[in-house]
C-alpha positions, 0 to 999 in steps of 0.5 A, a space after each residue: 933355570 933356562 936350558 938356552 941351545 948354543 949348537 945345532 944345524 947350521 944356517 943354510 946362509 953361510 955367514 962371510 969371513 969377519 961377519 960381527 955380530 953388533 948386539 948381544 950382551 954377555 955376563 960374568 959371575 960376581 957382577 950382582 944386578 943393580 937397583 933400577 935395572 930388569 934383574 939379571 938373565 935366568 940362571 945359568 948366567 950366558 958367559 962370553 964362553 957360552 957365546 963363543 959356542 955359538 959363533 962357531 955353530 954360526 958362523 960369527 968371528 967379531 963381536 960387540 957386546 952391549 952393556 946390560 941394563 942389569 948394571 945400570 951405570 957400572 960398565 964392570 962386568 961389561 969389561 970382563 966380557 970385552 977382556 974374555 973375548 980379547 981382539 974379537 970384541 968391543 963394547 958399548 957402554 953407559 956414560 953421562 955428561 958427567 962420565 970425566 975424561 979419565 974415565 972415557 979414556 980408560 973405558 976407550 983403552 978397554 974396547 969401549 966404542 959406543 955410548 948406549 941410551 935406553 929409554 925404556 923401562 929398565 933402562 940407565 941413561 935416557 933420552 932425556 940425556 941425548 945430548 950430554 951423552 953425545 958430547 961425550 961420544 964426539 969428544 972420543 969419537 964413540 958411536 951412539 946405540 940408541 933404543 926407545 920407542 919408534 912410535 914417536 920418533 918424529 917427535 925426537 926427529 930434530 933432536 937425532 937429525 942434530 947428532 954430531 956422533 954417529 949413531 944407531 937406531 936399535 932393534 929394528 926401531 922398536 916401532 910399538 905401534 906397528 909401522 908398514 914401509 909408506 909409514 911417516 916413520 920410516 920415512 923418518 928414518 930414510 931421512 935421518 940415514 940420508 943425513 950421514 950419520 945414521 945406521 939401523 940395527 937389525 936385531 931382536 925382531 921378536 920383541 916389537 913384532 905384532 905379527 910374531 914368529 916364525 916369519 916376522 912379516 911386519 918387521 920384514 916389510 920394513 927390513 926389506 925397505 930399508 935395507 933395499 934403500 940404504 943397504 951400506 947403513 944396515 948392521 945386524 946382531 944376534 940379540 943373543 942371550 935374549 933376555 926377552 925368553 925366560 921359559 926354555 920354550 920360548 928360546 929362539 933357534 938362532 940358526 933359524 932366526 938368522 935364515 929369516 933375518 938374512 932373508 930380508 936382504 936383496 942380495 949376497 952384497 947387502 949382506 956382505 955390507 951389513 955383517 962385515 963392512 957396515 959395522 967395521 966403518 961403524 964400530 971401528 973394526 979393522 978391514 978384513 
């Protein structure tokens, strides 16, 4: 059991109308974990109705639900979550090069707009299948959410630069070996952004920070650099329900974390882009 917090003191920064959380997971009872994944998060399961309490608390209006690793190739729980969220939600699913046109159409009709690549332990589809997933995504106008150890981004640069689909580099790049704003890995992110199809996601800073909370100074330094360089290519997410937290005492204060991360943007205009306009463009939400 873990005690998660779904309400509290309002953040000092007011989120603009139409704010989109582009990184979260939710779970509906009745969908067991599958072999190969990390298992379901600790009980009680964090459901769409739980997340809606967090939306009200923080001021979030719309959401992108990402397929959880626990369910591997079975998108059924994700689709159930999207049904619960209705027209305020869109989804990022797991597909492969063998996913049929009929299935892609079914997923699209249910609100799926993207494909997930997760090249870390527990991920269903890794970088070894990058191109085949890109072909499927491009054929249906989807984006891709790509997560791997960004310390090795130079090794994958040419493949990432050749992608046909719009795509976002997940979780602050997850530079596990550590980078600074002047590192070649950060320069590689800038060069990919300049090619016109790459976004960068601010979410889950605690998962790769080497300096740690509450300020996550190392992640913040790179975030500030990229937010100033390309404010039109940054998106943001809560990373709710913080599946890395296995104990109540490790569960982050979402309002405090939000204030820290949004403080890395240079101004209100850049924040509005990241919270509203940029995710509208990347994930296909209607403009508010």
